[in-house]
N, C-alpha and C positions, 0 to 999 in steps of 0.2 A: 438474480445476479449471483454468480459464484464469486468468491473472493479467495485470494491467496496472499501470503506475505512471507518474507524471509528477513532474517537479520543479515546485514551485509558482512558480518564476521562469522557466519554459520559455516563451520567446516564439515558438518555432517551432510547437509544438502546446500552446497554453495549456490548463491543466487544466479550465477552464470549458467548453471545446469538447468535451473528452473526456467530461465529466460530462453534457453535453447528448446526446451520442451514446449513452451508457449509458442515459439516461432514455428515449431513443427505442426501446430494446429491450424496454421494459415488463417488466423483471425485478422480482422481489420482493426487498425488502431483508431479508436474513437476519440480518446483523450491522450495526447502525447505525454511523455514523461515530464513531470514537474515536481518541485519540492512540496512537502507539506510541513507545517510548522506547529510546534508546541512551545509555549512560552517564548515566542519571538525567535526561536532557534530552528534551523532546519533539522527536522526529526527523521527525515527519510525522503523517499521519492515514490511517486505513484503514477499509474497509467491505467487505462481501461481499453479493453478489446471487445469487439462484437463480431458476430456472424449470424445472420438471419435473426432468430429470436433468442440467441444465446449471448450473454455478456459475461466478461471476466474482469474484475478489478484486481490489480496486482500492485503490491507495495513492497519496498525494501525499507527496513528500519535501520537508520544509521547507528553503528556501534553495537548492534544487537547480535547475540550469538544464536545458537540453535533453538534455545527456549527463549523466545523473544520476551515473553511476559516476565521472566526472571531477571533479564538484563536491562530491559527498557519498559517497565510496566506503564508508565504514564503515556508513552508514545503509542504502545499497542492498544491501550484503553481508549485513546482518542480515535484511532482507526476503527476499532470494533464498534464504538458508540456511533460513529458516522455510518458505518455499513448497516448496522441494525436499525437505525432510524431513517435509512434511505436518503440521507442528506448527500448532497454533492460535495466534492472536495474543493469547493471554491473558497476564496478568501472570505466571502460573506458568511458561509457556514462556519468557518473557523472563528470569526468574530462572535457569532451567535453562541458558540460553545466556550468563549472566553479563552481560547488557546492561541490567539494571534498576538 
């Protein structure tokens, strides 16, 4: 699975441009947009797209700028940890990682 993320305050690569690019790929929405949480707070929003054997997970990080790790390190660490461990973005996996 490929993954991409943007800060929703990123002025270098605004998330709306990335969303337009993803739309141009004609991928199917596998998981509709929904929030993800860190410390019981909405940390951003995520979705997943697929087409044939390809999948793309995409997330926006609330309040993050262009360098997400510099402005929202806990939030991006949570996302990366989940992507690397192939965990789903479910509430159950959030509880497992203690971020709910």
